[in-house]
C-alpha positions as CSV (number, residue, x, y, z in Angstrom):
1,M,9.1,-12.3,-19.9
2,Q,5.7,-12.8,-21.5
3,Y,2.2,-12.8,-20.1
4,R,-1.4,-12.9,-21.2
5,R,-3.3,-9.7,-20.5
6,L,-7.0,-9.2,-19.7
7,K,-8.8,-5.9,-19.1
8,L,-11.0,-6.1,-16.0
9,K,-13.6,-3.4,-15.6
10,A,-14.3,-1.8,-12.2
11,G,-17.1,0.7,-12.7
12,K,-15.8,3.3,-15.2
13,Y,-12.2,2.2,-14.3
14,H,-10.2,-0.9,-15.0
15,F,-7.3,-3.1,-14.0
16,W,-5.0,-5.1,-16.2
17,V,-4.8,-8.8,-15.2
18,K,-1.4,-10.1,-16.2
19,I,-1.1,-13.9,-16.2
20,F,2.5,-15.3,-16.3
21,K,3.5,-18.8,-17.0
22,T,5.5,-19.2,-13.8
23,K,5.6,-17.6,-10.3
24,A,9.3,-16.7,-11.0
25,D,8.3,-14.7,-14.1
26,M,5.5,-12.9,-12.2
27,R,7.8,-12.1,-9.3
28,A,10.5,-10.8,-11.6
29,Y,8.0,-8.5,-13.3
30,W,6.8,-7.3,-9.9
31,Q,10.3,-6.7,-8.7
32,D,11.1,-4.7,-11.8
33,Y,7.9,-2.7,-11.4
34,D,8.8,-1.9,-7.8
35,K,12.3,-0.8,-8.9
36,R,10.8,1.6,-11.4
37,T,8.1,3.0,-9.1
38,G,9.7,2.8,-5.6
39,G,7.3,0.1,-4.5
40,V,7.3,-2.4,-1.6
41,K,10.7,-4.1,-2.1
42,E,9.8,-7.2,-0.1
43,G,7.8,-10.4,-0.3
44,Y,8.8,-11.3,-3.8
45,D,9.8,-14.9,-2.8
46,K,6.5,-15.7,-1.1
47,A,3.7,-14.2,-3.3
48,G,1.5,-16.3,-5.5
49,G,-0.2,-13.2,-6.8
50,V,-0.2,-9.5,-6.2
51,T,-2.4,-6.5,-6.8
52,L,-0.6,-3.3,-7.8
53,A,-3.1,-0.5,-7.0
54,Y,-2.5,3.0,-8.2
55,R,-3.9,6.1,-9.7
56,I,-2.6,8.0,-12.7
57,F,-3.5,11.7,-12.5
58,K,-4.3,13.4,-15.8
59,T,-2.5,16.6,-14.7
60,A,-0.5,17.6,-11.6
61,T,-3.1,20.3,-10.7
62,T,-6.4,18.2,-10.8
63,N,-7.8,15.3,-9.0
64,K,-9.0,13.7,-12.3
65,I,-7.5,10.3,-12.9
66,E,-7.0,8.0,-15.9
67,P,-9.3,4.9,-16.1
68,E,-6.4,2.5,-15.4
69,I,-6.2,2.0,-11.6
70,G,-4.0,-1.1,-11.2
71,Q,-2.7,-4.4,-12.2
72,I,-3.4,-7.9,-10.9
73,L,-0.4,-10.2,-11.4
74,V,-0.7,-14.0,-11.1
75,S,1.0,-17.1,-12.5
76,E,-0.6,-20.1,-14.2
77,E,1.1,-22.1,-11.4
78,Q,-1.1,-20.5,-8.8
79,M,-4.2,-19.3,-10.6
80,G,-6.9,-21.1,-8.5
81,G,-10.0,-19.7,-7.1
82,S,-8.4,-18.8,-3.7
83,T,-5.6,-16.7,-5.2
84,M,-7.8,-15.0,-7.8
85,G,-10.5,-14.2,-5.1
86,H,-7.8,-12.9,-2.8
87,E,-6.4,-10.6,-5.4
88,L,-9.8,-9.5,-6.5
89,I,-10.7,-8.4,-3.0
90,H,-7.6,-6.1,-3.0
91,A,-8.6,-4.8,-6.4
92,A,-12.2,-4.3,-5.5
93,L,-11.3,-2.4,-2.3
94,H,-9.1,-0.1,-4.3
95,A,-11.8,0.4,-6.9
96,Y,-14.3,1.1,-4.2
97,E,-12.1,3.7,-2.7
98,V,-11.5,5.4,-6.1
99,I,-15.3,5.4,-6.9
100,Y,-16.7,6.3,-3.5
101,K,-13.8,8.3,-2.2
102,S,-13.7,6.1,1.0
103,R,-12.7,2.7,2.1
104,N,-15.1,2.8,5.1
105,I,-18.1,0.6,4.7
106,K,-20.5,1.8,7.4
107,N,-23.9,0.6,6.4
108,M,-25.7,-2.1,4.4
109,E,-26.1,0.2,1.3
110,Q,-22.3,0.7,1.2
111,E,-21.7,-3.0,1.8
112,E,-24.1,-3.8,-1.1
113,N,-22.2,-1.4,-3.4
114,F,-18.9,-3.2,-2.5
115,A,-20.5,-6.6,-2.9
116,Y,-21.9,-5.8,-6.4
117,L,-18.6,-4.2,-7.4
118,F,-16.7,-7.3,-6.4
119,S,-19.1,-9.8,-7.9
120,D,-19.2,-7.9,-11.2
121,M,-15.4,-7.9,-11.3
122,H,-15.3,-11.6,-10.4
123,N,-17.9,-12.5,-13.0
124,E,-16.1,-10.6,-15.7
125,L,-12.7,-12.1,-14.9
126,V,-14.0,-15.7,-14.8
127,N,-15.9,-15.3,-18.0
128,K,-12.9,-13.8,-19.8
129,M,-10.6,-16.5,-18.5
130,Y,-13.0,-19.2,-19.7
131,D,-13.4,-17.5,-23.1
132,K,-9.7,-17.3,-23.6
133,K,-9.3,-20.9,-22.3
134,I,-6.9,-19.7,-19.5
135,W,-9.0,-21.4,-16.8
């Protein structure tokens, strides 16, 4: 199954956005990914998009991680603003947790950090999709 791939920055980290022709292709890729990684194993028949958030540790004895921290899977059939925004929220929350070592947003400064992270990721994704004539 083929897909288009875009690299989406999240601070010094990144996600791969994989855009499939059909929801069936995206779901088959996700199901295969879960079989290989021991993932969720449910919801394949309902999802219009999915964010696979992870960390790849450089060595087993350090907390240093590779820059790739996840994938966003979506199909051309369901690539509207709602689906893309929904998946970007999942991705931005994961990136926030990786960057700031917490998911807790307790004050306006932290909320602003999250909002800027999300808006930068959103802006980059929309611009790349327009540049590549995907959207």
